[in-house]
N, C-alpha and C positions, 0 to 999 in steps of 0.2 A: 600543690599547696596543702599544708597540714590543716586538717579540719577537725572540729569538735561538733558533735550533733547539735543542731539548732535548739532542740528542746532543753539540752543541758546548759547552753549559753543563756537561755531565758531563765532557767532555774537559778543560775548563779546571779543573774541580774536582779531577779526579784528578791533574792536572799541578801543582797548587798545594800548597805546604807552608805551612800556616797559621802555623807557628812562624817561618818566614822572613819572611812578610808582616808579622806583628805586630812582629817584632824591628826592622823598619825604623822603628817609631814608639815602641816600649816596650823598656826594658832587662829582659830575662827571665832568670830563674835557675831551673834545674831542681831540683825537689824531689819525689822519688819518681817517679811516672810522668808528672807534669804539670810545666808551666812556670808560674812566678808572677812578677808585676811590679806596679807601681803603675798603677792604672786610668787610661787616658788620657781617660776620659769624666767623671770627677768627682775632686775633691780628696781625697786620703787619705794617711796616713802609713805605714800597714802594708799590704803588698801583699795585695790580695784579688782580683786579676785573674788568672784561671787560663786556661791554654791546654792543651788536650788534644791531643797530637800523634797519638795513635792514632785518635781519632774526628774529628780535624780541626775542632774547635769551640772556642769561647772562652766564658767566663762570668765576670762580676764579681759576687762575693758581697756587694759593697757597694751598687752602684746597680742591679743586675739586668740590665745590658746583657749580651747573649749572642747566639750564632748561629754561622754558618759564616764562612769567609774572605770570602765575598761581603758578608755583613752587616757585618763589621768594616770593610771598605773603604767601604761605603755610609755608615756612621756617622762614620768618622774623616775622610773626604774630603767628606762632605755631598753625595753624588751618589746617583742612582737605581740600581736594580738593573742595567739594561743597561750603564750606564757602569762600574759596578763589575766586571761580567763582562769588559768590554773592557780595563779596566785590568789585571786579572789575566791575561787572555789575552795582552796585549802583554808582560807580565812573563815569561810562559811560552813566548813565541814562537809562539802559535797565532793564525792568521788568523780574524777574525770578519767576516762579511758586513755590508754597510751596514745601519744601523738604519732604523726607520720614520721618516717625514718629521719629526714633531715632535721626537723624540729626536735625530735626526740634525742638525736645525737648531740645537738647543741645543749639541750637541757641536761642531758646525762653528763656531758663534759663538765658543766658548771657544778653539778652536784658532786661529781667525782673530785673536783678541786676543793669544794667545801669540805668533803670528807677527809681529803688528804691534809688540809690545814688543821682540822679538828683532831685528827689522829696525831699530828705533830704536836699540837698544843697539849694534848693529854700526856704524850711521851715526855715532853720537856718538863711538864709540871711534876710528873712522877719522879723524873730524874732529880729535880731540885730537892725533893724530900727523901731521896735515897742517900746511901753512903757516898756514891759518886758525885752527888750534888752538894756535899758538905762545904766545899770551897766556895760555891756560889751563895749558899745560905750565910756563911760567915761574912762574906763580902757585903751582903745586903744588911746584915745585922750591924756591922761596923758603920754602915751608912745610916743607921738609926731606924730601919724598917722592921717592925715586928711581924710575927707570923700572920696576924689578922690582915695586915696590909698586903702581904704577898698573896694571900688567898683571894682577897677582894679583887686584885688586878690580874689573877690567874698567871702570876709570874712563873717562869720555868727556867730550866738550865740545860744548855746543849753540852753534852759530855765532850771531853777532849779528844776522844778517839775519832777515827776517820769514818767509821761505819756504824755508829750507834743507832741513828735513825733508820739507816738502810736495813740493818738487821731486824729492828723492831717492825718495820713495814713488811719485811718478808715473813715474819712470824705471824702477822695478821693477814697474810695473803693479799696484801695491797699491790696495786699495779705501780711499779716503780716509774714507768713512763709518766704517769700522772703526777708523781712527786717531783719529777724533773720539770714538768710544765708548771707546777706550782712554785718552782724556785726553791724547793727544800733540799734537793740533792742535785748533784751534777754527774753526768756520765764521765767515766774514766777511759782514757785511751792509752794504748801501749803499742808502740811501733805502728801507729796510724790505724789501729784496729780497736773496736770497742772492747773494754776490759772491765766491766762492772760499773759500780757507782760509788760515790763518796759524799759525805754530808757537807752541805754548804755552810752550816753554822756549827762551830766547834769551840768549846770552852768559853761560852758566852752566856750572860744573863739574857733570857728571852722574854720579850714583851709582845704578846699577841695583839694584833690590830683587828678591830671589828668593823664591819660595815654598818650601815644605818639600821639593818635588820638584826644586828647584834650577832652576826655569824663571823667566825674567824676567817679572815681572807689573806692575812700576811703577818710578817713578824719583823721586829727590830731586834737585833742582837748586839749587846754591849760587851766589849772585852773586859776582863777582870784583872788582867795583868798588863803592865806597860811593856809593849813590844812594838815591832815595826808594823803590825797589822792595823787596819783601820779601827778607830775607836768604836764606830758603829757600822754594822752591815745590815742592810734592809732587803726585804724581798723584792724581786723584780716585778714589773707590771705583768698581770695575767688577765685572762678573761673575766676574773671576779675581783681584781684589785687594780684600781687606778689611783696612784698616790696623790694626785691633785684633787681627788674627790673627797678624801676622808681626812678627819682630824682625830688624832689618838685620844681615846677615852671620851669621845663625844657622846656615845650612848649612856655613859655613866653620868655625864654632866647635864644631859638634855633635860631631865625632869626638874632640875634646879633652876633652869633658865627663866621660867615663867615668874618665879618668885624673886630671883635676883635681878632680872631684867638686864643682865650684863654677862658677857662671856669673857673670861680671862684666857689669853693665849700665851703659852710659854714655849720654850724651845725644845726641851728634852723630856724623855719618858720619866726619869727620876724626879724632875721638877714637878710634873703632873702629880705623881704619887705623893710627894711631900705636901703639895698644896691641898690635896684631898684629905690627907691625914690630919692636917692642921685646920680643917673646916672650910676650905675654899673649894667646894666640890663643883663649882661652875667653871672649872679649869680644864683646858685641853692643850694639846701641843701640835706643832706642825710636823713633828718627826724629822726635823732637820731639812725640810723642803720649803721652797718659797710658797707663799700664800697665792691662791688662784681665785679666779672669778667664780668657779664652781663652788669652792669652799665658802666664799662670801655669800652666795645665794642660799646655801644650806643654813648658814648662821642666821641670815635675815628672816628665815621662817620662824625663828624663836625669839630673837631680840634684835634691836637696832644698835645696841651699845656693846663696844668691844674695847677691852684694855689689853694692850700688848705689854707683857712683863718679861723683860730680859735683863741680863747683866748690863752694866753701863756701856761696855764696848759693843755688844751685839745690838743693843737698843739704838745705837747711833749708826749702825752699819747701813750701807746703801741698800743691801738686800732686804733688810727689815723695813726700811722706809719705802721701798718700792712695793713691798707686800701691803704695807699700811695704805698706800695710795690706791691699790686695787680695792681694798675694803671701802674706802671713801667713795670711789667711783660707783660702787654698787649700793650706795645709800646708807652705809653704816657710819655711826658716830664713833670716831676712834680716839682713844687716849693712849699715851705711851708712858709706862712706868719703868723705872730702872732701879735695881738694888745697887748697893755700894760696889765700888771697883774691887775686883778680886773675888766677888761672890756671885753665885747664881741663886735663883729662888730656893733651890734645895739646901745649899749650904747656909744661906741667910737664915732660913727658918730653923736650922739646927742650932744656931747660935743666938737667935732672937725670938721673943714671944710673937705669937700670931698678931697681937695688937699692933706691933711695929709694921708688919706687912700690910695690915689693914690701913694704916696711916699712909703708907706709900701709895697704895691703890686709891685711897680717897683724894690724895693730893696730886694724882697723876694729871699732867697738863694735856690739853688737846694735842692732836698731831701737829697742827700748825704752830701752837705755842712751843711745843717741844723742838720743832725745827728752828724756830726763831731763837730759842735759848741756846741751842747747840753752839758751843764756842768755836770760833775760827782759829785753829792752832797754827802757829807759825814759829819756825826756828829763828833764833837771833840772827843767824847769818843771812837769811833771806826774808827777814820779817816783813818789810814793806810789800814786796812782790807777792809773797805767799799769802799775806793777809788779804790782799785784794782778790787773789784767785779764790781763796776759800770763801770770801764773802759773796763772790759771784756765783759759786757753786751752791751756796746756801740759799741765795735768792732764787736760783733756778729750781731748786728743790721745793721751795715754798710756792712758787708760781705753778709748778706741776701739780701740787695738791689743790690749789685754788681752781685750776682748770678742770679738775675732776669732780668738783662739787656741782651736782646737777641742779640743785634748787637755786634758781636765779636770785631770789631775794636774799637767801643765806649767803650766796657768793658775793653779792654786792656789799653786804655788811662786813664780811670778812676782808674783802679787798680794801675797803676804806680803813679798817683797823690796821691791817698789815702795812699799808702805805704810811700811816702815821707812825707806827712803832718802829718800822725799819727805815724810816726817813727816805722813802722812795717816791718818786712822782707817780701818783695814782694812774695817770694817763699811760705811763710806760707799762705799769702792771696790766692794765686792761688790754693794751696792744699785744703783749706777750701771751696773755691768757687767751685772747681771741685767736691768735695764730695757732696755739696748741689745740684749742677746741675744734677749729676748722680742720686741722690736719687729722685729728682723731675721728671726727665725724665722717670725713672723706674716706678714711680707712675702714671704718665700721660699715658705711654704706656699700663700699666695694665688697667687703666680706659678706654682707647680707645678700647682695645681688648674686654672688657666687653660690650662696647657700639657699637661694630661693627654691621652693618646691616647684614641681612641674606645673602646678596650677597657674604659675605666672610666666611660664615659658611659651614662646611663640612657636607655632608649627612652621612648616616649610614656608620660606619667605617669598615664593614665586607666584602667589595668587592672592587675590583679595579674600577669597573664602578662607584661605589658610591664615592670613595675617589679621584680618578684621572679623572674619566669621567666628573665630574662636571666642571672642568676647561676647558676641551675640548668643552663641550656644550656651555660654555660662549664664547669660541673662535668662535664658529659658530654664536653666537649672534653678536659678533664684526663684522664678515664678512657681515652679513645682514644689520648692521647699515651703514657700509661703502660702500657697493655695492648693489644697489637696485636689479639688475638682479640676485644676489645670492639667493634671497628669493625663486624664482621659482625653481632654480637649486637644492637647498638643499631639498626643500619639494617634489621634484620629487623622492628622495630616502628615505627621512625620514618622519615618521608620528609624530603627536604631542606627542603621548605617548612615542616616542623614547627619548624625553627630560625628563629624570628622575628627575633631580634636580628641586625643586619647583621654584626657581628664574629663572632658564633658561627656564622652562616650561612657566612661566608667560610672558617672552619676546617672546617666540616662538608662543604663542597664538596670540599676537598682530601682529606679522609678518605673521602668517598664514592667518590672515584676510586681509592682504595687497596683497596676492599673485595674485589675479585676478584684481587688480586695474590697469586701463589702463594708467593713468598718473602717472609717477614715482615721488617719493618724494626725495628731496635733504636730505642728512644726517641731516642738521640743522633743517629741517622741522619736522623731527621725534620727536623732543623735545616737540612739541605741542600735541603729541598723548600719551605721557607717563606722567600720572598725579601723580604717586607715586614719592615723592621727591628722594628716593634712586635710583629708576630706572632712573629718569631724570638725576641725577648726574652721573650715570654709562654711559648713552648715551652721556652726555656732555663731559665726560672725553675722550671717544673714538673719538668723533668728533674733539676735540681739540688736538689730537695727542698722548694722553696717551694710550698706549697699542696697537698702530698700528704696523703691521708687514710690515714695509716699504720695506723690501727686497723681498716681495711676492706680486707683482702687479697683478698677475694672480689669481683672486679670486676663480676660479674653482679648480685650483691645491691646493690652500690653503684650501678650503672647503673639497676637496677629502682627503687630508692628515688628516684632523680632523675626517672625517667619518671612515677612515681606523683605526684610533686609537680607536674610540668608538667600532667598530666591534671587534677589537682584545681584548679590555677589556672584552667585553661580552663573547667571546670564552674562554678567560683565566679564567673567573669566572666559566664557565661550566666545564673546565678541572679540576679546583680546587675542584668543587663539586664531580666530578667523582673520583678524588683521595681519597676523604673522604669516598665515598661509597665503593671503592675497599678495603680501609684499614679496614673498619668495617666488610665487607664480609669475608675477609681473616681471621680476628680474630675469626669470628664465624664458619669458615669452610665452608661457602657458596660458590656457583659457581660464579666466577667473569668474565666469558667469555663475557657475554653481555656488562658488563661495559667496558672491555678492547676494544671491538669492537667500542663502542661509543667513547672511548678515542682516538682511532686511527683515526676515522673519523674527530673528532674535530681538531686534530693535522694537518691533511691534509688540512682541511678548513682554518686553521690559516695561513698556508704557501701560500694559494691562495689569501689571502686578500691583495690587492695592490691598490694604487691610480688610476692606469690605468682602473680598473674595473668601476670607476665612470666617467671616462673621455671619454671612447670609444663612448658612445651614444651622447655625448654633442658636 
């Protein structure tokens, strides 16, 4: 396991303000002593995500996520504990020594990919402003983009040759294998053998894609001549780039979202640039991919309101409407705006003033209204049949959106209105919505069960201690979380090896290390000592009232009850083992006297196990 010296972890912890860290991702508002915002880890409409500045911890009362600043960075960035410490250390200006080989190799690979993408971005940008990039500049100038816009978006140009970037990388002594992994160049083969490399992007306008930390992680390349090649080529997924996680130009739009309280999503890179140039800086694009739940959660950190702005054909496409439904399911209020047929946002703004675009955005209908207005097209030859089919598809699309509205009151109002406007029996709508929601909930529960952490997995199913003792052991962990003095009390009767469940044992190991500590820790302070996100969430849930046994203020009695149950499970397992031995012995005609004597002794012992046995000496 990679380790960082404990004193450095403490130094980073004391130098970190969790409110500042979380505020980089979530809009927080102070209420009383805590700060609240929309949870970045699940979709919600009302803020249930709490940050305690005094204790330097966070907890979501909706999904149960919780822990320290380290746990937050681990969960939000999808990194391990050492990398989270290093991230916060860098933020605080604290130097951390090199990690262990495995962790260091993973971090170095990511840094190498960042370097490769930055190297490529600088090369493409230099090329655009060179003689070789003149064709690219002229193309963009004809599209109405001035030098200032190109500089602001760090636009570049990939030369037409096969080895422009390859040669540039060699001149910088860059590792070409890393550029291959970054999806910037491809290995060339000749007669089945490796034969150098060639550029992935050639003769294309290059749009760098940044992650939420504003680092270049990928590219989109647009062709500038009409040929048989794809209009756009995008970087493949890499350890630093997941296309379903990012939105193009989000870091440029992010700061404007608090004031605008609305995100505009368009389809193409040039659409985003034109919107920004014309003053609509709260605009991003999907980069030609379908909207995802992860993107929805990112947007929800900054605003609840989204307007999808596409050309009239794309706005009505099934892919666009499916993406819009994902946004709705994650608690966003969605409107759909469309420019005139034959135009996209870029071309529309080239021909029309920004005020006309503002009017389109202001008049954009809600997603449901848009779906309801969408005409059912039918050819004259099959008008009747086609019209019925289109109307059925239209209704199914509307029902799918209604089923995704998680607010029950809002859903009831919308169903009633849709039934009236579409002239459909409201009972039929409710029946179909119920069917869809039940199906979706069943699927989500199944996925959640498959994704459950070990804390909810049962041990071996062949003994009471394994199947039922696990929950009792976790109950003892709860007691030690809530009552510092319980640590010494419990370990005066139990050994570490008495915690058989792996998860309970991991907690017990930590508490065993605290038993001789002179200065007690408050329950909230424990979160800083559990670096595994699942453990941190478990501790956070206990601290914030979930799973407390409020009717049992006497922790000794509570712990004694648990230890009695564990002892009884152990004895009952022994009795069952003896029953099996007796059965086998009787079947073979062997003497069972010794087994019967042992059985009698265990039964007597079982009757003597009482909570008072643990309370007499205390």
